[in-house]
C-alpha positions as CSV (number, residue, x, y, z in Angstrom):
1,A,-15.0,45.9,5.6
2,V,-13.2,47.5,8.8
3,V,-9.9,46.0,9.6
4,S,-8.4,47.4,12.7
5,T,-5.0,49.2,12.5
6,Q,-3.2,46.9,14.9
7,S,-4.0,43.9,12.6
8,T,-3.8,45.8,9.0
9,G,-0.1,44.2,9.1
10,V,-0.7,40.7,9.7
11,V,-3.3,40.5,7.2
12,R,-0.9,42.5,4.4
13,S,1.7,39.8,5.3
14,L,-0.9,36.9,4.5
15,L,-2.1,38.7,1.1
16,Y,2.3,38.1,0.5
17,G,2.7,34.6,1.5
18,F,-0.6,33.5,0.0
19,A,-1.1,35.2,-3.1
20,G,-2.6,32.4,-4.8
21,N,-5.1,31.9,-1.8
22,V,-6.9,35.8,-2.6
23,A,-10.9,35.3,-3.0
24,H,-13.3,37.6,-4.9
25,R,-17.0,37.5,-3.6
26,Q,-19.6,36.9,-6.1
27,P,-22.8,37.8,-6.4
28,D,-24.5,34.9,-5.0
29,G,-22.1,35.3,-1.5
30,S,-19.3,32.8,-2.7
31,Y,-15.9,33.4,-3.3
32,V,-13.5,32.1,-6.6
33,S,-9.9,31.8,-5.7
34,V,-7.3,33.7,-8.3
35,G,-5.1,30.7,-7.6
36,N,-7.3,27.5,-9.3
37,R,-10.3,29.8,-10.1
38,Q,-12.3,27.4,-7.8
39,Q,-15.7,28.5,-6.1
40,G,-16.4,28.0,-2.5
41,N,-17.9,29.3,0.7
42,I,-16.4,30.4,3.9
43,H,-16.1,27.6,6.4
44,P,-19.5,27.5,8.3
45,S,-16.9,27.0,12.0
46,S,-15.6,30.5,11.1
47,V,-16.1,34.0,12.9
48,L,-17.1,35.6,9.2
49,S,-19.5,32.6,8.1
50,G,-22.9,33.9,8.5
51,N,-24.6,30.4,8.6
52,Q,-24.3,27.1,8.5
53,S,-24.2,27.0,4.7
54,G,-21.1,29.1,4.3
55,A,-22.4,32.2,3.0
56,S,-20.6,35.3,4.3
57,K,-21.7,38.0,7.1
58,V,-18.6,39.8,6.0
59,E,-19.3,42.1,2.9
60,S,-16.0,42.1,1.9
61,D,-14.9,41.7,-1.9
62,V,-11.7,40.3,-1.2
63,I,-10.9,38.0,1.2
64,V,-7.2,36.1,1.8
65,F,-7.4,32.3,3.4
66,N,-5.0,29.9,4.7
67,E,-6.8,26.4,3.2
68,M,-9.5,25.0,1.1
69,V,-11.5,22.3,2.2
70,V,-13.6,20.1,-0.2
71,T,-16.0,17.7,1.5
72,T,-19.7,17.8,-0.3
73,A,-18.7,21.2,-0.6
74,T,-15.6,23.7,-1.4
75,Y,-14.9,25.5,2.0
76,L,-12.4,28.3,2.8
77,R,-10.6,28.4,6.2
78,T,-8.8,30.7,8.3
79,C,-9.7,33.3,6.4
80,S,-9.6,37.1,7.0
81,V,-10.9,40.1,5.5
82,M,-8.2,42.5,3.1
83,D,-8.6,45.9,1.6
84,K,-9.1,45.4,-2.3
85,S,-6.5,48.1,-2.4
86,W,-4.1,46.2,-1.1
87,L,-4.3,44.1,-4.1
88,Q,-3.3,47.3,-6.3
89,Q,-0.5,48.0,-4.1
90,Q,0.8,44.6,-3.6
91,Q,1.2,44.6,-8.0
92,G,3.2,47.7,-8.0
93,E,5.6,46.2,-5.7
94,G,6.1,43.2,-8.1
95,S,3.6,40.7,-6.4
96,N,2.6,38.0,-8.7
97,V,-1.1,39.0,-8.3
98,E,-2.1,40.3,-11.5
99,G,-5.4,41.9,-11.8
100,G,-7.1,39.2,-10.1
101,V,-5.4,36.3,-11.5
102,V,-2.1,34.5,-10.1
103,E,0.4,34.7,-13.0
104,G,2.6,31.3,-13.7
């Protein structure tokens, strides 16, 4: 996934503020949140969503989201693509994200 230099700082800040809202892509295209281990899809209204089912059109292994909405399905809203290496860097800086799982 390509993230512009200008937005990198913003997305990295989101990672620090929403460490529990990091989600990892699954083989079926859905994502699993590290915070509550719940599976969901990117909300269909998102520019990152490829279709009405919420399947991602973005080939990103990791996203950070603002909100999880549960209706007839579980959706992740206000999502941002992030670089997987940022998680490793944040762990080295004392983050509460450890190996893809939130501590505590």
